[in-house]
C-alpha positions, 0 to 999 in steps of 0.5 A: 507184601503179598501178591494181591497187594502187589497186584493192586498197586500195579493196577493202580499204576496202570489206571493212573499212569496209562488210563487203562480201564480198571475193569480190563485189568486182571492178573492174566491181562496182556500188557500189549495186546489187551491193555494196549501199552506200547514200547515207550509205555513199557519204559514209563511202566518201569519208572513207575514201578521203581517209584511205587515200590522203592527200588532201582531196576538195573536195566542192563542186568534185568534186561532179559527179564524185562523183555519177558514181561507180558502179563500183569502176573509177569510184572507182579512176579518180577516185583516179588523177586525184587522185593525178596532180594 
């Protein structure tokens, strides 16, 4: 799966689960300041990513990486690293 496919799937999650306007979502969009997700949304986002991409995220092991997710690109890179492992 390439980066564009991952981006499109993340974008779909943001639109369907969080009602973000598709026009607002770019690779550089900040999840919190631009797309207006909050801390509870970030938990829901992790669950949605697990369901969409078919893997389990170890919140204890990946805690620091999860805290660093600020942009759509950060999420995409995180997903790519999980797929490659």
